[in-house]
C-alpha positions as CSV (number, residue, x, y, z in Angstrom):
1,M,111.4,181.6,-8.2
2,A,109.0,178.7,-8.2
3,D,109.8,178.0,-4.5
4,W,109.5,181.6,-3.3
5,P,106.7,182.3,-0.9
6,V,103.7,184.3,-2.2
7,V,102.5,187.4,-0.2
8,H,98.9,188.2,-1.0
9,P,98.0,191.9,-1.5
10,P,95.0,193.6,0.1
11,A,91.6,192.5,-1.2
12,D,91.0,195.8,-2.8
13,P,94.1,196.6,-5.0
14,D,92.8,200.1,-5.9
15,T,92.6,201.6,-2.4
16,G,93.8,205.1,-1.8
17,E,96.6,204.0,0.5
18,R,100.0,205.7,-0.2
19,L,102.9,203.3,0.3
20,F,105.7,205.7,-0.5
21,F,104.5,209.2,-1.6
22,D,103.0,211.7,0.8
23,D,99.8,213.4,-0.4
24,H,101.5,216.3,-2.1
25,E,104.1,214.1,-3.8
26,W,101.3,211.8,-5.0
27,D,99.3,214.7,-6.5
28,T,102.4,216.2,-8.1
29,I,103.6,212.9,-9.7
30,E,100.0,212.1,-10.8
31,A,99.8,215.5,-12.5
32,A,103.2,215.0,-14.2
33,T,102.3,211.6,-15.5
34,A,99.1,213.1,-16.9
35,R,101.3,215.4,-19.1
36,V,103.5,212.5,-20.2
37,I,100.4,210.5,-21.4
38,P,97.6,213.2,-21.5
39,T,93.9,212.5,-21.6
40,D,92.4,213.3,-24.9
41,H,89.8,211.3,-26.8
42,D,91.3,208.3,-25.0
43,P,92.1,207.8,-21.3
44,G,95.5,208.9,-20.2
45,A,98.0,208.1,-17.4
46,R,95.7,209.7,-14.8
47,E,92.8,207.3,-15.6
48,A,95.2,204.4,-15.8
49,G,96.5,205.1,-12.3
50,A,100.1,205.3,-13.3
51,V,100.9,207.1,-10.1
52,R,99.8,204.0,-8.1
53,F,102.2,201.8,-10.1
54,I,105.1,204.2,-9.4
55,D,104.1,204.5,-5.7
56,R,104.1,200.7,-5.3
57,Y,107.3,200.4,-7.3
58,L,109.1,202.8,-5.0
59,S,107.6,201.3,-1.8
60,G,110.3,198.6,-1.4
61,I,110.4,195.0,-2.5
62,G,106.7,194.0,-1.9
63,Y,105.5,194.6,-5.5
64,V,108.4,193.5,-7.7
65,Y,107.6,190.1,-9.0
66,A,104.0,189.0,-9.4
67,A,103.2,185.4,-8.8
68,A,102.6,183.5,-12.1
69,D,98.9,183.1,-11.3
70,G,98.4,186.7,-10.3
71,S,97.4,185.8,-6.7
72,G,100.1,187.9,-5.0
73,F,103.7,188.8,-5.1
74,L,106.8,186.8,-4.6
75,R,108.7,187.5,-1.4
76,M,112.4,188.3,-2.1
77,S,115.1,187.7,0.5
78,G,118.8,187.6,0.9
79,K,121.2,189.4,-1.4
80,L,118.7,189.9,-4.1
81,A,116.4,191.7,-1.6
82,D,119.3,193.8,-0.3
83,A,120.3,194.8,-3.8
84,W,116.8,195.7,-4.8
85,R,116.3,197.9,-1.7
86,A,119.5,199.8,-2.5
87,R,118.5,200.6,-6.1
88,I,115.0,201.6,-5.0
89,E,116.4,203.9,-2.4
90,D,118.3,205.7,-5.1
91,L,115.1,206.1,-7.1
92,R,113.2,207.3,-4.1
93,E,115.6,210.2,-3.7
94,T,115.4,210.9,-7.4
95,Y,111.7,211.2,-7.2
96,R,111.6,213.2,-4.0
97,Q,114.2,215.7,-5.4
98,G,112.2,215.7,-8.7
99,V,109.1,216.9,-6.9
100,R,111.1,219.6,-5.1
101,D,112.5,220.7,-8.5
102,L,109.1,220.8,-10.2
103,D,107.7,223.0,-7.4
104,A,110.8,225.3,-7.3
105,I,110.6,226.0,-11.0
106,A,106.8,226.3,-10.9
107,R,106.9,228.8,-8.1
108,E,109.8,230.8,-9.7
109,R,108.1,231.0,-13.1
110,F,104.4,231.0,-12.3
111,G,104.0,231.7,-8.6
112,A,102.4,228.3,-7.6
113,D,103.3,224.7,-7.0
114,F,103.4,222.4,-10.0
115,V,100.1,220.7,-9.3
116,S,98.2,224.0,-9.2
117,L,99.3,225.0,-12.7
118,G,97.4,224.6,-16.0
119,D,98.5,222.2,-18.6
120,P,100.6,224.7,-20.7
121,E,102.5,225.9,-17.6
122,Q,103.1,222.3,-16.4
123,D,104.5,221.5,-19.8
124,A,106.8,224.4,-19.6
125,V,108.1,223.3,-16.3
126,L,108.6,219.7,-17.5
127,E,110.5,221.1,-20.6
128,Q,112.8,223.0,-18.3
129,V,113.4,219.9,-16.0
130,S,114.0,217.7,-19.0
131,G,116.2,220.2,-20.9
132,R,114.3,219.3,-24.1
133,P,111.3,220.7,-25.9
134,R,107.9,219.1,-25.6
135,P,107.9,216.2,-28.1
136,A,105.2,215.8,-30.8
137,P,102.7,213.0,-30.2
138,V,104.2,209.5,-30.7
139,G,102.6,207.2,-33.3
140,L,103.2,203.6,-34.1
141,T,105.6,204.6,-36.8
142,G,108.0,207.4,-37.2
143,E,108.4,209.8,-40.1
144,D,110.5,207.3,-41.9
145,G,107.7,204.7,-41.8
146,N,109.6,202.4,-39.4
147,P,108.2,201.3,-36.1
148,T,108.7,203.7,-33.2
149,I,110.7,202.0,-30.4
150,Q,111.0,203.7,-27.1
151,V,112.5,201.4,-24.5
152,Y,114.4,201.8,-21.2
153,A,115.9,198.4,-20.4
154,F,116.9,199.6,-16.9
155,D,116.0,202.6,-14.8
156,D,119.3,202.7,-12.8
157,G,120.9,206.1,-13.0
158,L,118.1,207.7,-15.0
159,S,117.4,211.4,-14.4
160,F,114.1,212.2,-12.7
161,F,112.4,213.2,-16.0
162,D,113.5,210.0,-17.8
163,A,112.5,207.8,-14.9
164,L,109.1,209.5,-14.8
165,V,108.5,208.9,-18.5
166,A,109.7,205.3,-18.3
167,H,107.6,204.5,-15.3
168,T,104.5,206.3,-16.6
169,R,104.7,204.1,-19.7
170,Q,105.1,201.0,-17.5
171,G,102.1,202.1,-15.4
172,F,100.0,202.7,-18.4
173,Y,100.8,199.6,-20.5
174,G,101.9,197.1,-17.9
175,D,99.8,194.3,-16.4
176,P,97.2,195.7,-14.0
177,V,98.5,193.4,-11.2
178,Y,101.3,195.9,-10.6
179,G,98.9,198.8,-9.8
180,G,98.6,200.7,-13.0
181,N,96.6,200.2,-16.2
182,R,93.4,200.5,-14.2
183,D,90.5,198.7,-15.9
184,R,93.0,197.8,-18.6
185,V,92.6,201.2,-20.2
186,G,96.1,201.3,-21.5
187,W,95.5,198.0,-23.4
188,R,92.1,199.2,-24.7
189,V,93.7,202.4,-26.1
190,I,96.1,200.3,-28.3
191,G,93.5,197.6,-29.0
192,F,95.4,194.9,-27.1
193,P,93.0,192.1,-25.9
194,G,95.0,191.3,-22.8
195,P,94.1,188.6,-20.2
196,E,91.7,189.1,-17.4
197,S,94.4,187.9,-15.0
198,L,97.9,186.4,-15.1
199,K,96.3,183.1,-14.2
200,D,94.6,183.1,-17.6
201,T,98.1,183.1,-19.3
202,I,99.2,179.9,-17.6
203,D,96.1,177.7,-17.7
204,G,95.3,178.2,-21.4
205,T,92.3,180.5,-20.9
206,Y,94.0,183.3,-22.7
207,S,95.6,182.9,-26.1
208,V,96.8,185.1,-28.9
209,R,96.8,182.3,-31.4
210,E,93.9,183.9,-33.4
211,Y,96.0,187.0,-33.9
212,Y,99.0,185.2,-35.5
213,V,99.7,186.3,-39.0
214,Q,99.2,183.2,-41.2
215,D,100.2,184.7,-44.6
216,Y,103.5,186.4,-44.5
217,D,106.4,187.3,-46.7
218,W,109.8,186.4,-45.3
219,G,111.3,189.2,-47.3
220,R,109.2,191.7,-45.3
221,L,110.0,190.1,-42.0
222,I,113.7,189.6,-42.7
223,P,115.1,192.5,-44.8
224,H,118.3,190.7,-45.9
225,L,116.2,188.0,-47.6
226,R,114.5,190.5,-49.9
227,G,115.3,189.6,-53.4
228,V,116.7,186.2,-52.6
229,G,115.6,183.6,-55.1
230,R,114.3,186.1,-57.6
231,A,115.6,186.5,-61.1
């Protein structure tokens, strides 16, 4: 990738330009992301601009790989570009059908489009779309005390709801260069002192050295070593 040409984005990365969604789709997806990561005492997906991340992601191949210094995006070509366009086309239809489904259920149950409903009604629609009850708030650890891990390695073949959840998280916590995490609100919520730009990660300006744990117990880090060497 080091030899790939770099395409520079618009000077203002936070313009209101829609690259894929029309206005109604944008508003609907924005409202849905705001129920995935709601605004409470901290900013949520709406403030982070998660919908912009999703819009850029679905727009084609222009916002896939950020240049290492954050100055733009790498231009894909050939078979890789063709393969990426094909998978994005599938996700595009997943989202467009998802918006239609949200509105159809909302109108049938509450007499209005999804975006016009209140939070409880939107949650009810999302529950029906997902086929699962609304989950409890997610913490750093589960009820068993172990870290909570929620990861989608790939989004190929995901249902609309699962894709929405995965992409909302990416738009909330990902590097701002990709269009979400506006003003780094997602990082601030979790106390992550992220870099000002990707360039800071390659020229030594940004470092996490001071956050390294210096005093540690190998037994805690590697469970099968617990008790080794003890009487």
